[in-house]
C-alpha positions, 0 to 999 in steps of 0.5 A: 503498547508502542506502535512504530512504523519503519521502512519494510527493509526485513524480508521476514517481517514483510513475508509474515504480513503479506507472504502467501499462505501456500508457498507455491503461489503466485499471489499476494506479497503485495506485487500486483501494483509494484511490478509489471503484471507479466512478471507478477503473473510469472513469479511463483514460490521461491522465485517470487519470495526472491523477488520481494527479498530484492525489493526489500533490499532497494532504496526505497523498499516496498512499503512501511511496516507497523510494529507493536512492541517489535512484532510486525503487525501491519503493512502499508505499500507506499513507493514512488508512482514512477515505479509502480503499475500506476504509472501506466494504469489507464483507470487511475488518472495523472492529474499533473506531472509531480513525482508523487508517491503512491499509497495503495495497500494496507494489511493488519494481522488478525488479532491486531485490528482495532488498535489503530494500526491503519492510522499509524500505517497511514501516518508513517507511510505519509512521514516516510514519503515526506522524509524522502522528498515526495512533493505529494502522496496519492491513494486510490481508495474505495468511495463506499459512503459507509457501506460495508466493504468485503474484508478482502477488498479492504486492502485499498482503504476507504475515502473516509480513512484517507480523508481522516489523514488529511487527504482530499479527493483529487479525481474520479478514477475508472477503477472499481473494487467490490462494486465501489468506485475508487477515487484518487485522494491526494496529500500535498507534502511540500 
């Protein structure tokens, strides 16, 4: 079993991991934090898919993908914060003026969980941001103190998961998911 994490440049692989089940949907494709709210709500069906196709062709692409023996099995959204809605988010603070990258969404395909893919995705996203010259990388996970989090809301990760990857808590936020406060976790890459 060989896990490799690569930039998300292949639209079909992104669609297999975070594309909506219903083609006419206006959800997922991991766009809610990547593009403005107005555009995110307006994009439906093929227009939504085409927007993601465009993002996959941009430099940098919208995230990274974990491949298990060349099959796409995991997703992590990672991108410079300045190009995400986190740049304007009033609930997630900016702790300084560094041009940090944000890491905000994880998805592992059913049937491939408990194989260490979350750790590989986290490590791959950090390595990719470092490679691209990011001075630091931030995540905004829930601080659940070990309590069970609804599986649908686990896309942001947990504080413990980020701590295991070397991130440290940098600030509290005003954001809450599934009843748990989100914290700003940061890893210095310089």
